[in-house]
N, C-alpha and C positions, 0 to 999 in steps of 0.2 A: 532851193533855199538852203542856206546853212542852219544847222540845227544844234541846240544846246539842251542837254538834259540835266535836270537838277536831281541829284541823288542825296544830297545832304538833308538832314532833318531840318524841319521848320522852314522849308524853302517855298511853302505855298503862299507866302506874302513877302514882299520886299521890293526895293527899287530895281532889282535885277531884270524883272519883265519889261518894264518901260525902257531901261537902257539898252537891252539887247534887241527889243523890237525896233527901237529908233535906228539901230545900227544894221537892220536887215537880217537879224536872226530870228528863228522861231525857237521859243523857250518853253520846254515842257517839264513837269514834275512827274518822277517816277511813281507808279501805283504803289501806295504804301503797304498793300497786302503782300508785296513781294519781299523776299528775304535777300537783301543786297549783299549779305556776307557770304552767300553761296556763289561760287565762281561761275557756274553755268547760268544762273539766274541773272548775274550782273552782265556777263557777255550778251545775253539775249537782249536785255533792256538797252544796252548801248548800240546795238546795231543801227547804222545809219546816222549816228550822231557824230558831229565834228569836235564838240567840246562838252565837258562836264563840269558842273559845279558840284564838287565832290565833298562828302563827309569823311567818315573814318572807314569806308568800304575797302576791302583789300583788293588793290590792283596789283595782281600777281603777274608773273611773266605769261602765264597762259591767258589771262584777261587781256593783256596788252597785246599779245600776238593776234588775238581773236577779234580785234576791233580795228579793221583796216582804215576806216574813215576818221578815227579820232586823232586830233592834232594837239588838244590842250586838256590837261587835267588841272582845273583851277580849284584848289583846296579852300574851303570856307574855314580857315583857321591856320595856325602856325606849324602844326605837326605834319609830317609827311612820311612817317615810318611805315605806313600802310601802303605806300606805292613803291614798287620796284623801280628805282631810278635807272638801273643798268639796262633793264628791258626798255624803258621809255627812251633812253639814249640811243639804243639800237633802232628803234622805230621812229626816232626823231619827234617824239611827243614831248611837248613842254609840260613840266610840272611846276605849278607855281602856288604860292601860299598868300596869306593876307596879313602881313606883319604890322604891328602897331595899332590894331583896331580893338583887341579884346582884353588887353592886359588889366584894365580896371576891373572888368567883369570877373576874370579869374581870380584876381587878388581879393576881391570882396567874397568870392565863393570860398577861397581857402580859409579866410578869417571866419567866415559863417560856420564851416565845418569845425574849425578849431574850437570856437566858442560853444558850439553845439555839444561836442564831446566834453569839453571842459566843465559844462554846466549840467552834464548828466543825461543828455539825450543820446540814443532814443529810449533808454531805460525808463527815464522819468515819465516820458510821454506814454509809453506802453503801460506803465504801472496805473496812471490816471484812467486811462481807457479801461482798465480791468477793475476800477474802483479799489485799487490798492496803492495808497499814497506812499511815496517813498521820500524819507527826509534823511539826507545824508550831507554832511560837510564835505566840501571839496576844495582843493587848492585855488586860491585866487589867481587869475591870469596876470593881472598887474604885478610886476616884479619877477615874473617868470622869464625864462630864457627861450627865445625862439630862434631855432637853427635853420637857416635857409641854405639848400643845396641848389645853387644856380642863382645868379644876380643879374640876369637880364632884364628885359622890361617888366615881366610878370613878377620876377623875384623883387625888384626894386619897388614896385607898387605894394607888394605884400610887406615889405620892410617898413615902408613909411606907415602903413596901418598898424603893424605891430607896435611901432614906437608910439604911435598915438594912443595905444591901449596901455602903454606904460611898460611894455616888455623890453628886455635887453636883447638886442638883436645881434647874432653872430652868423657868419656865413661862410661857405666855401664856394669858391669860384676862381679858377686860375687866371680868368680874363676879367675879372671884376673892373668896373669903371671906378678909378681911384677917386676922381672928383666927387662922385656920389657917396662912396664909402666915407670919405673924410668929412663931407658935409653933414652926414647923419650919424656920425660916430659909430659906424658898424665895425665890429672886430672881425677881421678875417682869420680864420683858423684852418687847421687841417681837417680832413674828414674824420679821423680818429677823435680829435678833440670835439668836433661837432657832435658825433654820435654819443660821447660819454657826458657831455655837459648840458645838452638841450633838454628842456622840458617838453618842448613841441618841435617836431621836425617836419618842414614842408618841402616838398620835392618840386623844383622848377628848372629841370634839366631835360634835354632831348634824349631818346634812346639811341644809344650807340653801342657797339660791341663792348666798350668799356663800362657803360653805365647799365646795360641790361642786368637785372637781378642784383643790382648794387645793395638793395635791401634784401638780406637773407639771413640765414640763422646765424652766420659768424658775425655779421654787422649788428644784428639785433642784440646779440650777447654783449655788445659794447655798450648798449643803451641802458638808462636806468629803468627799472620795472614800472616807474611812473610816467615814462615818456609816452606821448601821444604822436602818432604818425598821421600826416596829412598828404594826400596825393592828388593833385589836380592836373598833373602833367601828363604822364603816360603809365598805363597799367604795367607793362613789362619791365618798368624799373624796380618792381617789387616781385620776389618770388612768393606768390600768394600761399602756396602750401606752408612755407616756412612762417609767414605772417600768421596764418590761421592757427598754427600750432603754438606761437608765442602768445597770441591773444588767449587762447584757451586755457593756457598754463599759467597765466597771470605775469608773464614776462614783459608785457607792455600794458599800459593802462587802457589804451583804446586807439581807434583809428577812425579817420574821416576820409572816405574814398569817393572820388568821382570817376575814376577811370580803373580799367581792370585788365588783366592778362587776356581774357576772352570776353568779347562784348558782342551782344549784350550779356550781362552776367548770367551764367547758368543757373537754372532754378535749384540745382542741387548744391550750389556753393555753400560751405560752411559759413561764409560771411553773413548770409541772409538771416540766419538764426542767432546772431551774436548781439547781445543787448549793449555792448560797449563799442559798437561800430556804427557810424553814421554813414549812409550810402546815398548817392545820387547817380543819375545815368548819364555821365559825360555831358553835362550841361553848364560846366564852369564858365565857359566863355560866352554864354547866351544871356545877354540882356537886351533891352530894346535898342539901346544905342549901338552896341556891338553888332547885334544882328543887322541892323540897317547898313552899317559901314562895311561889315564883312562882305554881305552880298554885293553891295555896290563895288567894292574893290575887285572881287572874284570876277564880276561881270565885266568891269573895265579892263581886266587883264586879257580876257578873251578878245574884246574888241579892239584894244591896243595891238595885240599880236596880229590880228587879221589885217589891220590897217598899216602894218609895217613897223609897228613900235616893238621895243624890247625893254619892258619894265624890269631891269636887271635886279633890283633889290628885292623883288618878289619870286624870281625864278630860281629854282632849286637845283637844276640839272643843265645838261648841255653846255657845260662850262667851256669857255673859250671857242665857242662855235661862232663861225661867221657865215653870213649868207643864209640863215634860217628863213624860209618864206612859207607863206600859206597861199 
């Protein structure tokens, strides 16, 4: 029997079990006591499986070469920077994502982090728990400038929510959808202008050689010391060491972070002890609706490929390949 392993978090419930079972697949969930971020552990867990509904685990060349039965890595999300596409191309392993299912969830989470930092969390929460009430006036969000780096589905969903809060939205994206930009009165600017003008900067761009560590000491120096940085995209967009230094020295007002350079966030990270930083554990895309739709699409990709389909809008590698079969 063909077998699919769920390594993505929160895979214990969802429509993927019934969908895969009806299509003739056995679907298992990896034991949660295993550390899937360790290459050898991931390799061992994947032996004998033909497909994987994956989270953010690192599918390195070693992992790819060590799993001879694997045909499909179906990511439960839109990011695929943890998967070595070149190695998958060599092994003819399909890498797919689930576009268009979680943009509202991520946008809501980005705004939640923004509002949390704007209103003084987590320091206010921590103070009350210590019976030390903190009363401090903070700038109103309405009327402030929200700078978006990336104006794809998630960036657009964040933009409309920012506008709804009364924020002025500016954005940087060389491929911005002009109809959306014009309809919502978004001002397109250069990165330098966005860094210098924004009160809040929210990242919504993939990690590429050009964007890796785009937030660093040099770019932070262009920002106002009252700026708040929000990241629900990918951790490596930010040089965390530079960010920690800037936050500690008061060169940024605060940050709201859902993703990190190393995940899970190491226990010795300086971010954990900072009262002007609001943290969450790579859950921005996870609400009930997106969870259902993401796992349904991830499973459907595996089924479609096995039945001879090629859902091209989901597939991120093997470009211009003809005749791929399972």
